[in-house]
C-alpha positions, 0 to 999 in steps of 0.5 A: 784850444783857440782860434781866429788870430788872423795874423801872419803879417809882420808888424801888423796889429794882430801880431801883437794881440796874438803874441799876448794870447800865446804868452799865456798859452805857453805858460800853461802848466802842466803843458797840454797833450795837444793843441787845437787851432780852430781856423783863421790862423792868418789874415789870408783872403788874398788872390796872391798865392805867394803872399798866402804862403809867406803868411803861413811861413811867418805864422809857423816860423815866428809866431808859433815857434814857441810851441814844440809840435813834436811834443805837443801836436797842433791840429787845425781846422779850415777857416774862411781866411785860409780856405776860401777858394780852390787855390787856398785849399791847395795851399792849406793842404801843402802847408799842413801836409802833416795832418791826417789824410783820412777825410772824405773823397776830395777833402783829404787834409781838409777834413780828418779824424784822430783817434787816441785811446778813448778819445776821438777828435773829428775835424770838419770843414765848414766851407769846402768849395766842392759843396758851395763854400762857406756854411756847408759841411759834409755829413755822410762821412761824419756819420760813418766816422762816428759810427765806426768809432762808437766805442770811443768814450769821448767824442769831440767834433771841431770846426770853424762855423758855429751851428747855433747863433752867438750873441744875436749874430745870425746869418746862415752860411756866413755866420753859422751853417746853413739851417737845414745842413746845420740841423742835420749836422747837430742831429748826428752829434746827438745821435752819436753821443758827441760831448761837444762841438768846438768852433770859432769864427764869431769873435767871442767866447760863448757856450750853449747846450742843445739836446745835451751837446755843448757848442763851445765858441772860442775866437779870441786869439788876436782879432781884438779890434772887432770884439765888443769892447768891455764885453768880449776879450782875447783868450785861449781855452784850457780843457780837461777830459776824464771820467767826470766829463769835460772841464774848461777854463777861459784864460785872458791875456793876464792869465786870469780865469774869466769863465769856466764850466764842468759838464755834464752837471753833477746833480744831487739825488732827487730824493734829497731835493727840498719840496716847496708848497704853493704860497709865499715863503722866505727864500730857501736859498741864502747866498752868504758867501762873499762876492769875490769867492771863486765858486758858483751854485747850480739851482734846479726846480722841478714843477708839476701841476695842471695847466690852464685851459688852452683859451686862457692866455693870462700868465701862470706863475710857477715861481717868483722871487722878489725883495720887499719894495716896489721893484719888479721881481728880479726872477719870474718863471711861468707860462705865458700866452695861449701857447703856454710858453715856458718863460723866464723873466729877469728884471 
């Protein structure tokens, strides 16, 4: 799964960066059962329809020629570089005529679903011209489709625009879905037990969880010049689904695993958790593994007690971890203000 190559132009800068990502994707073994591209395959954004078709041809015939689409199906979502008006939507439908035509009225080939055994994939259009363009998604069809496939063990929804802002880049319609529309969309995902929403658009890799549903943003397929240097990186994402849930690893252009996640988290039974009495203790968690050990630890706390009166706005410490010396505590968890907001302070 990857997105936002913005290529299709011979000799342009994105051709080389996209090729670097594809070189890694082509070496994944075992090969994936299917591949999803989350929009903005080509540079697009042109009023010249023949130029748009030429970019699509170059993208498929040259840049993606390495992928055997008969053995590994390639699914697409719409994007703001590819479906920005009625003409570009028409060309998208023509070029990708092999995509299922089971979407809502007027969006056939732009919105669609794929069912394979216990897996349901729903590809949504977050910028249909019939709804006002960028930042809007049709939700009635989505609700009905998820209800019709309630027996699917795994449900993934894929689109272009995020719902929740990424790295502070916020702006309804252009950077994420319109607020009310996005809230309605996310509520449907939660109600139907969708595992994750995969999208791109913001040039980063990012994962968030809201009400038990993952938002996975992967937009590292080639547009390197707009990525924050030293922070974000070109990448593709390898995912696996099985009885344990979803696992992914993010691969950069050197083939290194930069980030990974297994979801949902596997937690030990609460009966085996360690109780901490109020007061000062030596750290109950000792991390004695070398820094380069490829592992991680999930730490959970469960608190119970009596909050201060509503008129008391002073901070209430729940847990604080610190080292000897004058430095501020690297970790503080507590309640702050009269509204008693749960806060985590990192120094």
